C-alpha positions, 0 to 999 in steps of 0.5 A: 137389251142394252147389252144386246145393242152393245154386242151388235155395235161391237160386231159392226165395228169388225164386220158390218161396215155397211151399217155405219152412220155419222152425225155431228152436233155443235157445228151449225154456224150462227152467222150468215153471209153479209153483203158489205164486208169490205172493211174486213176484207184482206189476208190474215195469217196466224195459227190454229190449235186443235185438241181432238179426243177420240172415244171408240168402243173397245179401243179406249180414249185418245187425246191429241193437241196440235198447232198449225199455220193458217191463212184466211182470205176475207172478201168484200162480198161476205166470203171467208177462205181458210187454208190449213196445210194446203186444204181450203175451207170456205165460210162466211162473214157478216156485215158486223165482222162475225165469221165462221166455217164448218170443217170435216175431219178430212179438212183438218187432217193436219191437226188430227193424229194418225192414231185418232184418224185410224180409230175413226176409220176403223169404227166406220166414221165418215171423215167427210162429215162436218165435225167442227165449227170455227167461229169468231170475230174480225176486228182488223188487223185481228181475226180470232175464232174458237173451234168446237164440235162433236162427231158421233159414229153409230152402228146398229143405232149404237154410238161406237165412236165419238170425236170431240174437238176444241181449239183456238184460231188467232191471225192478223193482217199486218203491214210490210214495208215495200222496200223489203225491211219489215215493220212491226206495229207502231206500239211494238217497234223497238229501237235497234240494239245500241252499238248495233251489229256490223254490216251484214253480208250474205257472202261473209256469214257463217252457214250452219246448214247448207251454204246458199249464198251463191244460189240465185236470188229468184224472189223478193221477200216481204215479212209480216211480224205481229200477233205471235205470227211471222210470215215470210211472203213471196211467190216461191211458195208455189214456184219452187218444186217440192219434195216429200218428208215425214211430218214432225209427228212421224205419222204422215208425209208432207210436201215441202219446198222451202226452209226459212233462214235467220241470221243472228250476230254473235261473237263478232260474226253473223251466223245463219241457220234454218229454223223450219220447213215450209209446206207448199202454199204455206209461208207462216209460222209461230214467231216463237219458232225463230229460236235456237231450239229449232235451229239445233246447231251451235252457236245458235242452238241456245239463241233466242231473239230479244226485243230490239235485236237486229236479225236478217230473214231469208227463205231458200229452197230445201237447204236444211240438211241436203238439197232434197230436190236438187233445186237451188234458189233463194230470196233476198235477206230482209233486215228485221228489228225484233219487236 
């Protein structure tokens, strides 16, 4: 009988698309919406990591791990709105700061490999079924959570595919100076490098990617740096037009509209280069990405900021290799002392 069920399941994978059903476990929230959550309210920016393992009958097991930027908005009436690569997922927070959201595979598509998505689709899984729970605690300025959940897909009462998810979320709500100079948390502030660098001038810097010094300054920049996350905030994220590029995985396309820049002082000169792409609506990246391995051009290809080093940060419309949408704009440059 067991072999008969397995055979029926395999037949369903390739032929009977209509006999599929999907269910999940471990995704129920253990937190309820509160009515007095003002002390937790605010915007938290950080990263979310996800390891997904797809196990499909006849196809084998595939595991993939990814990290993406995440932004969370917490309201004073018990709601949480989590945004990952432009997808908004709603959840709740209680009066003690416990929070949680439920997410489907579609919601977390930016964190799941195309291979795993294809395996699940071929097995007839419903990618709209809630498959993961992100739940944790808010202790301002920190917001943390764990990712867990299992999605099972059945055909003819036989489980033909399983997706297990695990991961972590870490975000923070840090202060920024209104003058345009970033400030780090008081216990992380480091002194400016002794004998500090020469005065910074955008027009005198050496540009390792496109020279954007003459591009019009359309937005003022504020910087949040702390908890391993850097956010370069400004209205450009929705105002500037986008272009489509391949995701770094090479598995799907994303809409981007900006590149963040960093300027570092080496050998008597300021050198500036782009170190990432900003998708539309996203302005946060892991702080560890601000380094030469992401700039990829000498003499900053081997550069890593050290505590106390003065750098300047800026955001420009697409400018890493070519102006993909023929739109030229930038923010001002903001001085930051690396924590």
